[in-house]
C-alpha positions in Angstrom: 57.8 -35.0 6.3 54.8 -35.8 4.0 54.8 -34.5 0.4 52.0 -32.0 1.0 53.9 -30.7 4.0 57.1 -30.5 2.1 55.3 -28.6 -0.7 53.8 -26.1 1.7 57.2 -25.5 3.4 59.2 -25.2 0.1 56.8 -22.9 -1.6 56.4 -20.6 1.4 57.8 -17.2 0.4 59.1 -16.6 3.9 61.4 -19.6 3.6 64.7 -19.4 1.7 66.3 -22.7 0.7 70.0 -23.4 0.4 71.1 -26.4 -1.6 74.1 -27.8 -3.4 73.2 -28.2 -7.1 69.9 -26.3 -7.4 69.3 -27.7 -10.9 69.2 -31.3 -9.6 67.0 -30.3 -6.6 64.6 -28.3 -8.8 64.2 -31.2 -11.2 63.1 -33.5 -8.3 60.8 -30.8 -6.8 59.2 -30.0 -10.1 58.6 -33.7 -10.9 56.6 -33.8 -7.6 54.6 -30.7 -8.5 56.6 -28.5 -6.0 57.7 -25.0 -7.1 60.4 -24.7 -4.5 61.9 -21.4 -3.5 65.6 -22.1 -3.8 67.6 -18.9 -3.3 71.2 -20.2 -2.8 73.3 -22.9 -4.5 76.8 -23.6 -3.2 77.7 -25.4 -6.5 77.0 -22.2 -8.4 78.9 -20.2 -5.8 81.9 -22.4 -6.2 81.7 -22.0 -10.0 81.6 -18.2 -9.7 84.4 -18.1 -7.2 86.7 -20.2 -9.3 85.5 -22.3 -12.3 88.5 -24.7 -11.8 87.1 -26.0 -8.5 85.5 -29.4 -8.4 81.7 -29.5 -8.5 80.8 -32.1 -5.8 80.2 -31.2 -2.2 82.6 -33.7 -0.7 85.6 -32.4 -2.8 84.8 -28.7 -2.0 84.6 -29.2 1.8 87.9 -31.1 1.6 89.4 -28.3 -0.5 88.5 -25.6 2.0 89.0 -27.8 5.0 85.4 -27.4 6.2 85.0 -31.1 7.0 86.8 -34.3 6.6 86.5 -36.3 3.3 84.2 -39.3 3.2 83.3 -41.5 0.3 79.9 -41.5 -1.3 79.7 -45.2 -1.0 79.9 -45.0 2.8 76.2 -44.4 3.0 75.5 -48.0 2.1 77.3 -49.1 5.3 75.2 -47.0 7.6 72.5 -48.7 9.6 69.7 -47.6 11.9 70.7 -44.4 13.7 73.8 -43.8 11.6 71.7 -43.5 8.4 70.3 -40.2 9.7 73.7 -38.8 10.3 74.6 -38.6 6.6 71.9 -36.0 5.5 72.5 -33.8 8.5 76.2 -33.8 7.8 75.7 -32.8 4.2 73.3 -30.1 5.2 75.9 -28.8 7.7 78.6 -28.9 5.1 76.5 -27.0 2.6 75.8 -24.3 5.1 79.5 -24.1 6.0 80.5 -23.9 2.4 77.9 -21.1 1.7 79.2 -19.1 4.6 82.8 -19.5 3.3 82.1 -18.8 -0.4 79.3 -16.3 -0.6 81.1 -13.4 1.1 84.0 -13.9 -1.3 81.8 -13.2 -4.4 82.0 -9.7 -5.8 78.9 -7.4 -6.0 78.8 -8.1 -9.8 79.0 -11.9 -9.3 76.2 -11.8 -6.7 74.0 -9.8 -9.1 74.3 -12.3 -11.9 74.0 -15.1 -9.4 70.7 -14.0 -7.9 69.1 -12.4 -11.1 70.2 -15.0 -13.7 71.9 -18.1 -12.6 69.8 -19.3 -9.6 66.5 -18.8 -11.5 68.1 -20.5 -14.6 68.7 -23.6 -12.5 64.9 -24.0 -12.2 64.4 -23.0 -15.9 66.8 -25.6 -17.2 65.4 -28.3 -14.8 61.9 -27.6 -16.4 63.3 -27.9 -19.9 65.1 -31.2 -19.0 61.8 -32.6 -17.6 59.9 -31.9 -20.8 62.0 -34.1 -23.0 62.5 -34.0 -26.8 60.1 -36.1 -29.0 61.8 -38.5 -31.4 60.4 -40.8 -34.0 62.0 -44.3 -34.0 60.6 -45.0 -37.4 62.3 -41.9 -38.7 65.6 -43.0 -37.2 65.2 -46.2 -39.2 64.3 -44.3 -42.4 67.2 -41.8 -42.1 69.6 -44.7 -41.4 68.4 -46.4 -44.6 68.8 -43.2 -46.5 72.3 -42.7 -45.2 73.2 -46.2 -46.3 71.7 -45.6 -49.7 73.6 -42.3 -50.1 76.8 -44.0 -49.1 76.3 -46.7 -51.7 75.6 -44.0 -54.4 79.0 -42.5 -53.8 80.6 -45.7 -55.1 83.8 -45.0 -53.2 84.7 -48.7 -53.1 84.6 -49.0 -56.8 86.9 -46.0 -57.2 89.4 -46.8 -54.4 90.1 -50.6 -54.3 93.0 -52.6 -53.1 94.5 -52.4 -56.6 94.6 -48.6 -56.5 96.3 -48.7 -53.1 98.9 -51.2 -54.2 99.7 -49.2 -57.4 99.8 -45.8 -55.6 101.3 -46.7 -52.3 102.4 -50.3 -52.4 100.3 -51.2 -49.4 97.4 -53.5 -49.0 94.2 -52.5 -47.2 92.2 -54.8 -44.9 89.3 -56.4 -46.8 90.5 -55.2 -50.1 88.5 -52.0 -50.0 88.9 -48.4 -48.9 87.6 -47.8 -45.4 86.5 -44.1 -45.1 86.4 -44.5 -41.3 90.2 -45.1 -41.2 92.2 -42.0 -40.7 95.3 -43.7 -42.0 93.6 -44.9 -45.2 92.2 -41.4 -45.7 95.7 -39.9 -45.3 97.0 -42.3 -48.0 94.1 -41.4 -50.4 93.9 -37.7 -49.9 97.6 -36.8 -49.6 99.5 -39.6 -51.4 97.1 -40.8 -54.1 95.3 -37.5 -54.8 98.2 -35.3 -54.0 96.5 -32.6 -51.9 98.7 -30.2 -49.9 99.1 -30.6 -46.2 97.3 -27.8 -44.4 97.4 -29.1 -40.9 99.0 -32.0 -39.0 98.0 -34.1 -36.0 99.9 -34.1 -32.7 102.0 -37.0 -34.1 102.9 -35.0 -37.2 100.6 -37.0 -39.6 98.5 -35.0 -42.2 95.1 -34.2 -40.7 92.0 -35.7 -42.1 89.6 -33.8 -39.8 86.4 -32.6 -41.5 87.3 -28.9 -41.4 90.6 -29.7 -43.0 89.0 -31.7 -45.8 86.4 -29.0 -46.4 89.2 -26.4 -46.6 91.0 -28.5 -49.2 87.8 -28.6 -51.2 87.4 -24.9 -51.0 91.0 -24.4 -51.9 90.6 -26.6 -55.0 87.4 -24.8 -55.9 89.1 -21.4 -55.8 92.1 -22.5 -57.8 90.0 -24.0 -60.6 87.7 -20.9 -60.8 84.4 -22.7 -60.9 82.7 -19.6 -59.5 80.1 -19.4 -56.7 80.3 -21.4 -53.5 81.9 -24.9 -53.4 78.6 -26.4 -52.2 76.9 -25.4 -55.4 79.7 -26.6 -57.7 78.9 -29.9 -59.5 82.5 -30.4 -60.5 83.8 -30.1 -57.0 80.9 -32.1 -55.4 81.6 -34.9 -57.8 85.3 -35.2 -56.9 86.7 -38.1 -54.8 87.7 -35.7 -52.0 84.1 -34.4 -51.8 82.8 -38.0 -51.7 85.2 -38.8 -48.9 84.0 -35.7 -47.0 80.3 -36.6 -47.4 80.9 -40.3 -46.5 82.7 -39.3 -43.3 79.9 -36.9 -42.3 77.1 -39.4 -43.0 78.9 -42.3 -41.2 79.2 -40.0 -38.2 75.5 -39.3 -38.3 74.7 -43.0 -38.5 77.3 -44.6 -36.2 77.7 -41.9 -33.6 74.7 -39.5 -33.4 71.8 -41.8 -34.3 73.1 -44.8 -32.5 73.7 -42.7 -29.3 70.2 -41.2 -29.7 68.6 -44.6 -29.9 70.3 -45.7 -26.6 68.6 -42.8 -24.8 65.0 -43.3 -26.0 62.4 -43.3 -23.2 58.7 -44.2 -23.8 56.2 -41.8 -22.3 52.5 -42.2 -23.0 53.0 -44.0 -26.3 55.7 -41.6 -27.6 59.5 -41.8 -27.5 61.6 -39.0 -25.9 65.2 -38.2 -25.1 65.9 -36.3 -21.9 69.2 -34.4 -22.3 71.1 -33.0 -19.3 71.8 -29.2 -19.6 74.7 -28.4 -17.4 74.7 -24.8 -16.2 77.8 -25.1 -14.1 79.9 -27.1 -16.5 80.8 -24.8 -19.4 84.1 -23.1 -19.0 83.6 -20.8 -22.0 80.2 -19.6 -20.8 78.2 -22.0 -22.9 75.8 -24.7 -21.6 76.9 -28.3 -21.8 74.4 -30.9 -23.1 74.9 -34.6 -22.5 73.1 -38.0 -22.5 72.6 -37.2 -25.4 74.5 -34.1 -26.5 71.9 -32.0 -28.3 74.2 -29.0 -28.7 76.1 -30.7 -31.5 73.0 -32.1 -33.3 74.1 -32.3 -37.0 72.3 -30.2 -39.5 70.6 -31.7 -42.6 68.1 -34.4 -43.1 69.3 -36.2 -39.9 67.1 -33.8 -38.0 64.0 -35.3 -39.4 64.0 -37.8 -36.5 63.0 -35.0 -34.1 59.2 -34.5 -34.4 56.7 -32.5 -32.3 54.6 -34.1 -29.6 51.9 -31.6 -30.4 51.6 -29.9 -33.9 54.7 -27.9 -34.7 58.3 -27.2 -33.7 59.1 -23.5 -33.3 62.6 -22.3 -33.1 63.5 -18.8 -31.8 67.1 -17.9 -32.6 69.0 -14.7 -31.7 70.5 -13.3 -34.9 74.2 -12.6 -34.7 74.2 -12.2 -30.9 77.9 -12.8 -30.4 78.9 -10.4 -33.1 76.6 -7.7 -31.6 78.2 -8.3 -28.2 81.7 -8.1 -29.7 81.2 -4.8 -31.6 79.7 -3.2 -28.5 82.6 -4.3 -26.4 85.0 -3.1 -29.0 83.2 0.3 -28.9 83.8 0.7 -32.7 81.2 3.2 -34.1 81.6 2.0 -37.7 81.0 -1.7 -36.8 78.0 -0.7 -34.6 76.5 1.4 -37.4 77.0 -1.5 -39.8 75.0 -3.8 -37.6 72.3 -1.2 -36.9 71.7 0.1 -40.4 73.4 -2.1 -42.9 75.0 -5.5 -43.6 77.9 -6.2 -41.2 79.2 -9.1 -43.3 79.3 -7.0 -46.5 81.0 -4.2 -44.6 83.6 -6.6 -43.3 84.1 -7.9 -46.8 84.7 -4.3 -48.0 87.4 -3.9 -45.3 89.3 -7.1 -46.0 89.1 -7.0 -49.8 89.8 -3.2 -49.9 86.8 -2.6 -52.1 83.8 -0.3 -52.1 80.7 -1.7 -50.4 78.7 -1.6 -53.7 81.3 -3.7 -55.5 81.2 -6.7 -53.0 80.1 -10.0 -54.6 78.0 -12.7 -52.9 81.1 -14.9 -52.7 83.1 -12.0 -51.0 80.2 -11.3 -48.6 80.3 -15.0 -47.6 84.0 -14.8 -46.9 83.3 -11.6 -44.9 80.7 -13.5 -42.8 83.2 -16.3 -42.2 85.8 -13.7 -41.2 83.4 -12.2 -38.6 82.7 -15.7 -37.1 86.5 -16.4 -37.1 87.1 -13.2 -35.0 84.4 -13.9 -32.3 85.7 -17.5 -32.0 89.2 -16.3 -31.2 90.7 -17.4 -34.6 93.3 -15.8 -36.8 94.6 -16.1 -40.4 95.4 -19.8 -40.2 91.9 -20.6 -38.9 90.4 -18.5 -41.7 92.5 -20.4 -44.2 91.2 -23.7 -42.9 87.6 -22.6 -43.2 87.8 -20.8 -46.5 90.6 -22.6 -48.3 92.2 -19.2 -49.1 96.0 -19.0 -49.1 97.5 -18.0 -45.7 99.3 -15.0 -47.3 95.9 -13.7 -48.4 94.2 -14.3 -45.0 97.1 -12.6 -43.2 96.6 -9.6 -45.4 92.9 -9.6 -44.7 93.5 -9.4 -40.9 96.0 -6.6 -41.3 93.5 -4.6 -43.3 90.6 -5.2 -40.9 92.6 -4.3 -37.7 93.9 -1.2 -39.4 90.3 -0.1 -40.1 89.2 -1.1 -36.6 92.1 -0.8 -34.1 89.8 -0.8 -31.1 88.6 -4.2 -32.0 92.1 -5.7 -31.7 92.5 -4.5 -28.2 88.9 -5.0 -27.1 89.5 -7.5 -24.3 92.5 -6.0 -22.7 90.5 -4.0 -20.1 88.8 -7.1 -19.0 91.9 -9.2 -18.5 94.2 -9.7 -15.6 97.4 -11.3 -17.0 99.5 -13.6 -14.8 102.2 -14.8 -17.2 103.7 -13.7 -20.5 105.8 -15.4 -23.2 109.1 -14.2 -24.5 107.3 -12.0 -27.0 105.3 -10.3 -24.2 102.1 -12.0 -25.2 99.6 -13.0 -22.4 99.6 -16.6 -21.6 97.4 -17.0 -18.6 95.2 -15.1 -16.1 91.7 -14.1 -15.5 89.2 -12.6 -17.9 86.2 -10.7 -16.5 83.1 -10.6 -18.7 80.9 -7.5 -18.3 78.3 -9.8 -16.8 80.4 -10.1 -13.7 81.4 -13.7 -14.4 85.1 -14.6 -14.8 87.2 -17.4 -16.2 90.8 -18.5 -15.7 92.4 -18.8 -19.2 95.6 -20.5 -20.4 95.3 -19.3 -24.0 94.3 -15.8 -25.3 91.6 -17.4 -27.4 90.0 -18.8 -24.3 89.8 -15.3 -22.9 88.1 -14.0 -26.0 85.7 -16.9 -26.1 84.6 -16.2 -22.5 84.3 -12.5 -23.0 81.9 -12.9 -25.9 80.1 -16.2 -25.2 79.4 -15.6 -21.6 77.4 -12.4 -22.2 75.5 -14.2 -24.9 74.7 -17.0 -22.5 73.5 -14.6 -19.9 71.1 -12.9 -22.3 69.8 -16.3 -23.4 69.2 -17.4 -19.8 67.5 -14.2 -18.9 65.1 -14.7 -21.9 64.6 -18.4 -21.0 63.8 -17.5 -17.4 60.8 -15.6 -18.7 59.8 -17.6 -21.8 59.7 -21.1 -20.2 57.1 -20.4 -17.5 55.1 -18.1 -19.9 54.8 -20.9 -22.5 54.0 -23.5 -19.9 51.3 -21.4 -18.2 49.8 -20.5 -21.6 48.8 -24.1 -22.3 50.2 -23.7 -25.8 53.1 -26.0 -25.4 56.5 -26.4 -23.8 60.0 -25.2 -24.2 61.9 -28.5 -24.8 65.4 -27.4 -25.7 67.9 -24.6 -25.8 70.8 -24.9 -28.3 73.4 -22.1 -28.1 71.5 -18.9 -28.9 68.0 -20.4 -29.5 65.0 -21.7 -27.7 62.9 -24.5 -29.2 59.2 -24.8 -28.5 57.0 -27.8 -29.0 53.6 -26.2 -29.6 50.0 -26.4 -30.9 48.4 -25.0 -34.0 47.2 -21.7 -32.7 50.6 -20.1 -32.2 50.4 -16.6 -33.6 50.2 -14.8 -30.2 52.8 -17.1 -28.7 55.3 -16.4 -31.5 54.8 -12.6 -31.2 55.0 -12.6 -27.4 58.1 -14.9 -27.2 59.9 -13.0 -29.8 59.2 -9.7 -27.9 60.4 -11.2 -24.6 63.6 -12.3 -26.1 64.3 -9.1 -28.0 63.6 -6.9 -24.9 66.4 -8.4 -23.0 69.4 -6.1 -22.3 73.0 -6.5 -21.5 74.7 -4.0 -19.2 78.2 -2.9 -20.3 80.1 -0.5 -18.0 76.9 0.5 -16.3 74.9 1.2 -19.5 72.7 -1.1 -21.6 74.3 -2.4 -24.8 74.0 0.0 -27.7 72.6 -2.6 -30.1 69.1 -4.2 -29.7 68.8 -7.9 -30.2 66.9 -9.5 -33.1 65.2 -12.9 -33.1 64.5 -15.1 -36.1 61.6 -17.5 -35.9 61.2 -20.8 -37.8 58.4 -23.5 -37.8 58.3 -27.1 -39.0 56.7 -30.5 -38.8 60.1 -31.8 -37.9 63.4 -30.2 -37.0 64.9 -30.4 -40.5 62.1 -29.0 -42.7 61.8 -25.6 -41.0 60.4 -22.5 -42.7 60.6 -18.8 -41.7 57.8 -17.3 -39.8 57.1 -13.6 -40.3 56.0 -11.7 -37.2 
């Protein structure tokens, strides 16, 4: 079939296409200028039915005994007539898989499948095709700046072989401290500097993970009463532990992120781009997965200067506190809902956990209240809060007791969505299914996984619903393109005259709804907008 004939057939509204992996197929169609009408995707159907199932067609037909297994490499052995047998066999298996899986989906699953997920497969394919503009010269500049900042820390002059021998009786390779060595960091942090062990690795060694080191910094800051936040304290920022923390972060930027980014650069019309893969059917928690390169974990800070606009500006539209809004609506806690709608939810939480009046809450306490809120929606408890804030575990345990006493519904918020299969000896749920109000489910083996899905999945659905409208709107406007989605945000690469686009995109995102128990969520969504000449130096845009 010729390309123009294929285009006519695939865009015919009377035809309904069934594929396995709609995102991949849409990407090919869109690259050829074909706006294909794909209505069914067996890869997504398998994901909705049971997210533990394999993603590829061969494994699925084997799993359900629809056809016999054959290797992907077998296609190379086919000649002449036999070469035509392979596509027809795949097509037959896709239809058989659809006829097996689709009837097994619930009404709620079919609703989110048709209204959100299948359209999102085309939306994400379009975003992938646009690519993200990168400046190779900026990569070089940022790398030099990292090296300069590392040298300015003077860690090697402070921690030499002599110090190791005196403090620990062990020599180090090269005669200098290697901040990239976990073993050497253990010796420096815990044996030479004497910090307490907050967390251990699976092997029982003291942890040197970034969040643990940051917790030790905050703990030291609180104990020495410097006041304010640790990031603003010159005494703490000048300590050896702070220098180790900074060095580890910057080396990660240079040796992992920037190096990986460079390996994926592609030249297009005189500019350099990276084309990330956004996997819709790969995130068990309900989040998208980004790979080749992973843009979801792009570090914050000056490293983002390497991302520049292909046109004039980078615009970022970010849902404000979407997961917290989802959680308080699921919890059906009137006080929390009112705090979000009319007040400051982080200050209100601080008042609960510190047992103080709202007017008496300090900025430091509000910051801890904000951290507490994020800890809850990520499934964390007192120990997690201790790691993040550096507060003693006895104090964080007391904070959780006070909060749950004030908001008992919140502690039980996910029970009505969970089907438990096994319990431990204390009658705590260990595994089962959690059903998000979106209709999507996940099998969990830890209670925190259930909580993550219940909150993150609705947030993802809202984000996808918005993207399904924003991406074609921006494309058709001629203003620019949506080139990335990161968690709860959409990034637009646009031209100078952006006032109308900003207003319209913000309105589209904020008008999205989430249905909970047959009714729209009580809290409206809010979107913050930023603009910049690169992805680091972004300023607020008032709409």
